[in-house]
Steps between C-alpha positions, in 0.01 A plus 500: 500500500434570868737419782403221735361613835308189603649288776471123503404291800811289425804545721840396371699556818682794344742741663680782320833605646589698188191716550640587843776697326429864421269566207777619268583128455160415351157623402179350644331356192188297444464258206246565226184294481441274198194321362439130565849386604575129473761324714669284236794368703560495874824361639347299783834350606667841533195637676515222758874559551420863573230410751197594290191283537347615171405271212382586151143469628542746788231769466634845409853367433482569125383856570781556751763371255355709217487819706122530518514450876772570751588242762366612838851537644674643192656847473571526124794715393704570187874513571720785376822432310712630214728305268751478221316359200741376232764722659294819504384637834131564565457684833143383562357163411325322788223243501313622195293184462559319827358536850642349817209351694700416810748265661420147609687332784525134403469210746880460488557865585582654162360840405374506140360788296180438305443723199244541224651566157281648227245643743470851355654844512692647791676832549805339340333384177649788292206510259468122471181306565645297787359184348656180372413292197431138588807370313766652727302386803506141375868521409599631842291241682648207307861619493525622859357174636732301274797703623405415858490130416838537328650630824533866401415775753192664353171672554213252503161488330183460707218563252381595153171687460344594167320834499284498184672826399655579163855634537648703215869460425723572200442155354120509538224440751534228764283365779598630841633318802614562855777302666551455870869458571698439816852604597718520807499871417450743212769757587730550200825672416274762346337557842831642622552691175166674553626670817855549373356701210329724757807535721309345790777329701269452799257297292785289358618419852145420612446272200835328556414440866161359400648264242778383731254422778274311264738323259844507666426479875830322567688830450253726679719556805830530312679836514582485129157362408456726197821372344398144580156571358643612167737202487216259591272634229782464249573141605134399466480657156818321390356163594162586348631595155733198502190282546335672204802425286501132598143466376533703181261761640497854361324758715457740212454825692763528775430862585588620849129523579480128421788407734368381835693585816399163648685313224195351328419492129232762446290637212467229238425717201677407175690214663576168330701180522739436212423217264827462305813633667609849399679721755371811321138386503238774547124449510367831632328704231621822663866399546605609153867546595537169683584664833335217694614211284578168669878544526478858628281435803786486750647825369163673518438385856840641602400831340166495686681438827729793429186714475394371843843576640478860383166534683655362821808718463447703818446181704808319373777740595579822682659641184434461129829313462416255778154432361641449151748244635217309671295498181794387287585220744141374512472503121829315464370240746177479301693427182704227668191345658308511174779348292559227758129417537445500124797274428426266790136474398580436135759236589245320716288479186770279347550296816809668647480612862865574582644656185857531389621762253464263206131455576420860405649435158298180472180691574596776258554249220151357549341845504688591181363187330150584620526856373646401164235234437209690662430217742220512754640623832273309739490165323875486436580488870205279587581239235872524575432329834421178309865476389690490828628146433813476283355207307167671427408572139356833399123479540284590199334786689836656589644444150199665335570824687818555300532572129853357509496235775853375428643819647319452829588128501867592532420738784286231664793259528719757675215590735433135586867446580486799736187366672669165561713681758200657675251237614291206391306570177158442655572748780620766256195442279263544796678820606485641147129427478448691822644821352399463134125534450310310235209742492535879473239761405547489124397818319285321247312311771427815697397674177252223422357510853451877471339470156248242621416700812455824307317361199281232657509566873667159520742479794569128474854556368569755774402243762697225327819704474472616860468138609777376272756755615449413867737207438744619231771244579270196497429277201132530411457256209148609412628853436822421312404734216499794741871449565592533135637810331269672254513433130636795303149614405390486867775721640394815682785746462343814650340550839313805625464688828127575492530850644 
């Protein structure tokens, strides 16, 4: 398949500050042309927020988002990075199936990267085809946009294009797709590891200065800015993973090359939201040891940050001992921030804003009941909000979640007595419904949407789910079934990366 050389008449208003760095940070790389691309989904709302004037009918847009044409003001590059994958270091990874088209300055002054994913081989493809099956493209579009609506820092999804190609993977042949995704930046922990592995301290400093100027400008003029940079990255990651935990989200592949320096969720490969609560839940088909299970995500992020600290070692202290002390202090602060944010967020889910020590035990008792009875994580908290009054009876929908409802009934009484000291029931209920979604991207729903798109070129479910998850906290009576947990025969227990 030939590389694209044709230039579109379309201008996107792109800049590319990363391309202004020396060429050891990236490789100029053109996408590969495909036959008869079709623009199946364009995020018009996001496009408008970014300052684009395109619509789905804009001539040449489908070709630009497939890689057949290059925007007139684009300088496509593939970024270099390394990474620890499941704990094992790989010194060269890089954008093996992604190409950064450029950076868009939004009307409100933000700088956002725009990237094609699945657009063909680059120098970093390591023997791969650089392509993406359609399924992972659909999954990332739906889940990343849902995460945004749920209030989680995340990359965004701008478009899905089908390519009419047949992509071979271990589980068979799949139709191909290209995703256009948007981020505040695509620099990763692995970006620093790439230069650390080469002993290039000058490049590490240059990359740190670039990231600070772009993502942490408030510390740019500080004398100890590198220490503050490391601490700031750690704090963002603590709050991010805490948000995942509050939603029952499992990233599935928390490698250092999938850990964004900007503090956004990135690379939705084998990710999933839990149905029934299990702290050891794993969905990823490649996570055979459970390294990235739900309950281990905070520990893994701390480990990833330690890897970043080692890369920044020379910037954090004049001696090895001084640098080690800085790293240890930042990681200890991360752990405190994560534990606080996770507990505070989980307690808000049961209506408690200013917790006392006994409230942590109260939360733990509910989680133990949920785990023992395999109760749906999302619906438990959502339906719990209907019971804030002490005189309220257990609703049928809440009761049906539990195999042994009498056990939770006893817990419910203690919880209601605690809430009576907090605020009026209707206020607590409203607050709980603001943090407990009704609709999440259920695995079986995404699976069905992918099946219909692959088998029949039917994207109606993709469009429906994207629309539905724009308002995850709002009752949508006509779509009540989409809030429900899957029946046992509908459960999807394994998710795949698509590489």
